[in-house]
MIVEXTI-672131 format. One line per field, with one value per residue (C-alpha): residue in one letter; x, y, z. Coordinates in steps of 0.25 Angstrom, whole numbers, plus 2048, in hexadecimal, padded with zeros to 3 digits. Layout:
! MIVEXTI-672131
res [A|...] .
x [X|...] .
y [Y|...] .
z [Z|...] .
! end
This chain:
! MIVEXTI-672131
res [X|X|X|X|X|X|X|X|X|X|X|X|X|X|X|X|X|X|X|X|X|X|X|X|X|X|X|X|X|X|X|X|X|X|X|X|X|X|X|X|X|X|X|X|X|X|X|X|X|X|X|X|X|X|X|X|X|X|X|X|X|X|X|X|X|X|X|X|X|X|X|X|X|X|X|X|X|X|X|X|X|X|X|X|X|X|X|X|X|X|X|X|X|X|X|X|X|X|X|X|X|X|X|X|X|X|X|X|X|X|X|X|X|X|X|X|X|X|X|X|X|X|X|X|X|X|X|X|X|X|X|X|X|X|X|X|X|X|X|X|X|X|X|X|X|X|X|X|X|X|X|X|X|X|X|X|X|X|X|X|X|X|X|X|X|X|X|X|X|X|X|X|X|X|X|X|X|X|X|X|X|X|X|X|X|X|X|X|X|X|X|X|X|X|X|X|X|X|X|X|X|X|X|X|X|X|X|X|X|X|X|X|X|X|X|X|X|X|X|X|X|X|X|X|X|X|X|X] .
x [83D|848|84B|846|838|838|83A|82F|825|82A|828|81A|815|81A|814|807|807|80A|7FF|7F5|7F9|7F6|7E8|7EC|7E9|7F6|7F5|7F3|7FF|808|805|809|815|81A|818|81F|82C|82A|826|81E|817|811|805|7FB|801|80F|80A|802|80E|818|80F|808|7FA|7EE|7E9|7DD|7E6|7F0|7E6|7DE|7EB|7F0|7E2|7E2|7F0|7EB|7DF|7E8|7F1|7FD|800|7FB|7FA|807|805|807|802|80D|80F|813|814|816|807|7FA|7F7|7FF|7F9|7F7|803|804|80F|811|80C|818|81F|81D|817|80D|807|808|7FF|7F6|7F4|7F0|7E7|7E0|7DF|7D9|7CF|7CB|7CB|7CB|7C2|7B6|7B6|7B8|7A9|7A4|7AB|7A6|798|798|79D|792|788|78E|78D|77F|77B|783|78B|796|7A0|79E|7A0|7AD|7B2|7AE|7B4|7C1|7C1|7BD|7C8|7D2|7CD|7CD|7DB|7E0|7D9|7DF|7ED|7EC|7E6|7F2|7FA|7F1|7F1|800|809|813|81F|819|816|824|82A|823|825|834|835|82F|839|845|841|846|83B|83F|83E|831|82B|82F|829|81B|81B|81E|813|809|80C|808|7F9|7F1|7EC|7FB|7FF|7F4|7F7|806|802|7FA|805|80F|806|804|813|81B|824|831|82D|82A|837|83E|836|839|848|847|842|850|858|85F|85F|850|84D|855|84D|83F|844|847|839|833] .
y [870|866|85E|851|857|85E|850|84A|855|854|845|847|850|847|83B|843|844|835|832|838|82D|822|828|82F|83D|846|84C|83E|838|845|842|833|837|840|836|82B|833|839|82C|832|832|83F|846|84E|85B|857|852|85F|868|860|860|86D|867|86C|864|85F|85B|854|84C|848|843|83B|835|831|82C|823|81E|81A|813|81B|820|81C|822|821|819|825|833|83E|84B|856|862|865|867|85F|850|847|846|83A|836|82E|826|820|812|808|805|80B|7FE|7FE|80B|807|7FB|804|80E|802|7FD|80A|80D|7FF|801|80F|80D|7FF|7F8|801|800|7F1|7ED|7F9|7F3|7E5|7EA|7F1|7E5|7DD|7E7|7E7|7D8|7D8|7E2|7D9|7E5|7DD|7E8|7F0|7E3|7E0|7EE|7ED|7DF|7E3|7EF|7E6|7DC|7E7|7ED|7E0|7DC|7E9|7E8|7DA|7E0|7EC|7E2|7D9|7E5|7EA|7DC|7DB|7E0|7EB|7E2|7D9|7E5|7EB|7DD|7DC|7EA|7E8|7DD|7E5|7F0|7E7|7E3|7EB|7F0|7E6|7DA|7DF|7E2|7D4|7CE|7D5|7D1|7C2|7C2|7C8|7BD|7B2|7AF|7B4|7A6|7A1|7AD|7AA|79C|79F|7AA|7A0|796|7A0|7A5|797|795|796|7A2|799|791|79E|7A4|797|797|7A6|7A2|798|7A2|7AA|79E|7A0|791|790|79D|798|78B|793|79C|791|78B|798] .
z [830|82F|822|827|82A|81C|816|81E|819|80B|80B|811|807|7FC|803|803|7F4|7F2|7FC|7F2|7E8|7F3|7F5|802|805|803|812|817|810|813|822|820|818|823|82E|825|826|834|83A|845|84E|84A|850|847|84C|847|83A|838|83B|833|826|828|829|830|83C|835|828|831|839|82D|826|832|834|825|826|831|82A|81E|828|824|832|840|84E|856|863|86C|86B|869|870|866|870|87E|881|87E|87D|874|866|85D|854|848|841|833|831|832|825|817|812|81D|819|80B|80F|817|80C|803|80D|80F|800|7FE|809|804|7F5|7F0|7FB|7F9|7E9|7E8|7ED|7E4|7D8|7DB|7DC|7CF|7C8|7CE|7C9|7BB|7BA|7BF|7B4|7AA|7A6|79F|79B|7A9|7B0|7A9|7AC|7BA|7BC|7B7|7C0|7CC|7CA|7C9|7D6|7DD|7D8|7DD|7EA|7EC|7E9|7F3|7FD|7FD|800|80B|812|811|81D|81A|81A|80F|807|809|805|7F8|7F4|7F8|7EE|7E3|7E7|7E5|7D7|7CB|7C1|7B6|7C0|7C6|7B8|7B3|7BF|7BD|7AF|7B2|7BC|7B2|7A8|7B2|7B2|7BE|7C2|7C2|7CB|7D4|7D6|7D8|7E2|7EA|7EA|7EF|7F9|7FF|800|80D|80D|80E|801|7FA|7FD|7F8|7EB|7E9|7EC|7E1|7D7|7D8|7D5|7C7|7C3|7C6|7BE|7B2|7B2|7B3|7A8|79F|7A1|79D] .
! end
């Protein structure tokens, strides 16, 4: 075995362990990790041989990877030997941010979407029974789940380039700046933030770029700081 193949295998094993934290079965994440570094296309037989899996385990992992949207079938079948028909082959989904988005979409569909109606129904029943304490506890939980679902939904609806752009901005901010930004936003009343967000969302991109450009002007910053 050459050194590059060993690196792919070691990465796949590590990726399998990480996958468990994402709610993905280790074998499924292992196969996806291997395909990420290999690039594909790879048939089930090639994946099985590379990772030492049984035919059933390899096929199940590939099927699960496909259902999560982590890999997709290659446009053409692939022949791996001198005999027999060409077999189905798989390749990893585009960029890293695209499979991140697809994992978020799959988890939302499997975990959050089914529980939201259940919680809403429990809250409705608690209110009908005039169970004040239970209603208050449920209302708090329902609000949390709905708010969380809205946040995840925004990621799922975005394209991978937009997600990469936003996380790229966060990646360029040092921890001190990022912490100060979060703190500053937290000090602003929600109603004011909602109004500002709606206003910004309604702006043309050219106008928004000019507005952001003004925010970086030293003179304007001094004037605004003196007002605070």
